[in-house]
C-alpha angles and dihedrals in degrees: 000000000000126000125182125196129176123195124241132199112259105277130211104243103211121198101165095166115121088235094245119140088217090064089067106057124166094244121123114272116252130175114263123244118263109281090224092062100032112110103170131065113280116264123239089253093053092049090050092051093045092052092047090052093047091053092045092052093057087068104029134039092226137021086231090069117097131230104244104175144034090249092057092048090050092050094046092051091046091052088051089060098262124127100208120197122216087258091057093049091049090052092062100029108053126173087266094055116107100166145347125213132211093270090053088051091054091050091052091050090054091054098046125075112286120250110282128202087259093056092044091055090050091053095047088051090063091062094045096104094173094045091229102121094261135102119203117228087227092059092052093046092048095051097046100037103039103048133078113304094017124218116223121249088246091056092050090047089054090054093048092048090059090070136049107275127181123235089239092074096260135107108219101204092179096032113157093006112141115244137205127181137196133177130214143155144234111226125196114222125212091258091052095256117138124225128186145167117278126203146207117219124194123205111190098197140008107288146152106262132194119195130184137179127191140155113280111248106226127174113303134203108248113259092008114095116220109250096217092060089074093053113113118239131195133177123212116203117207128180118229111227113194093314142032089245093059106068125162122202111241104172146307135232105268099148110101132200108169106300093345119098118194148169131200131189145107121299126188123226116285147074120312130186118223112204115185118213139185124187094231091231093117102020100073142136114290110251106191115071118236111232101183113070117207119236113244103181139019139181125233125221091281093054095250115146122237137175115248119247091246093052092046089054090051092049089050090055091048089051089054090053097048094042088089098178093044095231093131093249136088118234120202089256092053092044091052092057085057093046094049090050097048104031106011091237135100128229111236127214094266094051090046090053089054089048091053090050094053104035137049112278138168125199088356090301129113117255125218090256090050090053090051092050091048090058091045090054089053090053091048090050087058092045091245097316104140093199095112091042090057090051088057093047094048090049089054092052102261125137128214090276090056091250118145099232107140102045137056118205114205140184129221122205123193123192121186126186102207107023143025109262121220125213130183132177105236106179145331120243146145119299092246137079107049090017092054089052092048093051092048092049094048093049092047091052099042106024136086115261126212128177114227111250109268095003112086093178094057114077128179114207117197126192114194131188135158092272108037146357124225124193125197125192117215118199112196094171127100093243134065116256134202115220122201115213123198121187098164094116093053115107128215091357136134127189134199093248094060093224132098092210124036143133133233130200115222119197120228117277092008145104130224138182106256100187148326118225130194135170113273090214113025092200093062134065115272127197123197110207113166129172119201123195136169120245107217 
């Protein structure tokens, strides 16, 4: 089995339709009259044609260009506000298809589900360069009037006027939505396993919801990019049905805008679990040893012990990571996530009361200064020996040079249109179990399936997007199988297993994640070429 995948620059997925079913009638498509001479409101047919053309021009320089591949068809449909499955693509791009023209594209758009509010929100998000819920008129004008077969300013104005636009030159596509935020972190264990916070989210009533996850931007050394900012992040959303043990996959964040991954859609009232995930392709054990160890503490001329400026800066970053609700204070619950990570023990109410008596607190929560003083006390208890401090730092993902290399802090934002969402970190555990099931289910539902030659009960499912590729092996037989995987012909690729050749054992009647693959260098072409074979 051979699968090829080439990377693409992040595209702007335009769905500029107003989302009205009436805008997509079944009449034959005809070119609209010149906007300079048009004196009456545009007809439904003209609006439909204009939106088709706008979407087409986000992929091609001219509507005279042809679609010549499945990838181009997929992109064009995405930019028109559709979210086509592999089955949908295969319906319009058969083995006999060599090309599709603009008229063919319009016909496909008539047949597929019209743009919904969900799809419209996804598309607007792609133009939100500041990730603040607003799109500048200037950005929309620039994209549609400066590229290829240019749209006129009047045409763009007509599009903008179809939606609610502020007088300040912005379209607030999530204006007045209520927002909640929580932070968390992926931590790399000694054996290479990844653990992270997991969350429960409550939605009080049926509402449109928009969720994002992205790496948390902490302080950076000037001229030296932070390694964790390139780590991929994903969020799986599962609905709790009657019990915590019965979780049903709803969706995952597959929309991408730079380092932000998001999902938008309608959710009914209830409890949802949010399970963060990273492929492990870029969050991996540090290979090169660090020879220069940073100094954590020092004594002044009087012999009094102090924390170094560098260590205080690191502790401040750690405080940002463990302050999950971002209120600038540490609650007992937040502090215990830190304690469990660094010492394996929890702080009880009595110990917390002693902590509040001896260190700076506000509203019964520990301040940043209190957290600093707590670490200084630990150093004093060891008479300046930083051994225990280093245990804490290593547990939080820092190396001897105080570089965060084996952890990736992230932030989750939740916007809801009709109610205030609630989110709470519940526990921290390995990215397996429920997450493995969720990944397998998502790949089986959205990916491309291929039966292994000669083995009808062994199926390889492959999900591809611009950023990564995930393959899942499904074993329908009654016996376990061992699958040999060879990635040697792939180019500019890295996978989460760290090997080009490896084997996986798949239990009978089960599925398992075989590998995640990403480009080694995102600026260069990458080709995924994988061969699967059965070891007898």
